[in-house]
N, C-alpha and C positions, 0 to 999 in steps of 0.2 A: 622558641625557647626563651623563657623569661630569665633575665640576668639578675643577680644579686646586687641591688643598688648600694649596699654597704661596702662593696669593693670599690666604689667610685666616690666615697665620701670626700676625700681630700681634693676632688676635682669639681665638685658640685657647688653652685652658688644659688641660694633661695632668693628669688626676685619678688618683692612685695610692692606692687605698684597699681594704680587705677587701671581698669580694663575697658574704659570708655574709648570711643573713636578719637576724642580730642587728644588723648595721651599716646595713641598707638605709635607715632613716630619716635617719641622718646623711649617707649618700651623696646621697640625694635632696635634702636641705637644701643641701649643697655645690653640687650642680648648679643648683638653683634660684637660689642666690645669684649664681653665675657668669652665669647667663642674665639675671637681673635687672640685672647690671652691664654688660650689652651684649656679653658674650663668649660663646664657644662651648666647652662642656665636651667633652673627649675622654678615653675610658678604655680600658683593655685589653679591656673587654667590647665595645667597638665594632669591634674588630679580628678579623674572621672572614673568612678566605680560606683554603681548603684547599690551595691551590697555592703558598703562600708560608710559609716557617718563621716562627713566632711571634716569635722574637727580631728578625728582619728588619722585621716589622711594628711592633714596639715601637719600634725605632730610628727608623723613618720617622715614627711618631706623635710622638715626643719632638722630633725635628728640625723638625716642622711646627707646634710649639706655642711660642708666645713665653713663656708662663708654665707653672708646674707647682705642684701642690699634692700633698703626700705626707703621709699619715696612717699612722704606724708603730705605733700604739697596740696593735695586735693581733699584733705580731710576737713570739710567745712559743711555747715548746715545747708539743707536744700528744701525747697518746697515752702508752703505757707506757714508751717510750724517750725521751720528751720532745724529739722532733724538731720543729724549727721550719722553716717555709717561708721561704726567704730571697729569694723573688722580688721582694717589695716593697722591701727595702733595695737590692737590685741595680738595680731600676728608678730609685730615687732617685739612685744613683751614676751611672747613665747620664745622667740629666738634669743632674747637676752637672758631669759631664765635658762635656756638650754646651754648657752654659752658659759654661764656661771656654774 
């Protein structure tokens, strides 16, 4: 049975953080702190449905979370052309827009 996530909005926290192995310990610590505080962590890793666009799932997740936490410490360029992935700042902008 699938539950309505809207019923849990005031208990959910959207986590926006790097998913690489170097950040795993901090990500687990954030999730632990959120659960210890009686809340439910939600991240983009939880969003897996091949029949829906990823952006649509991110918008729904952000809308169904009362709080959000964003770690942009790893938003820097990489590789020979110093390209940076901008998904994390964009997700933070989406959350700010939703909050307003």
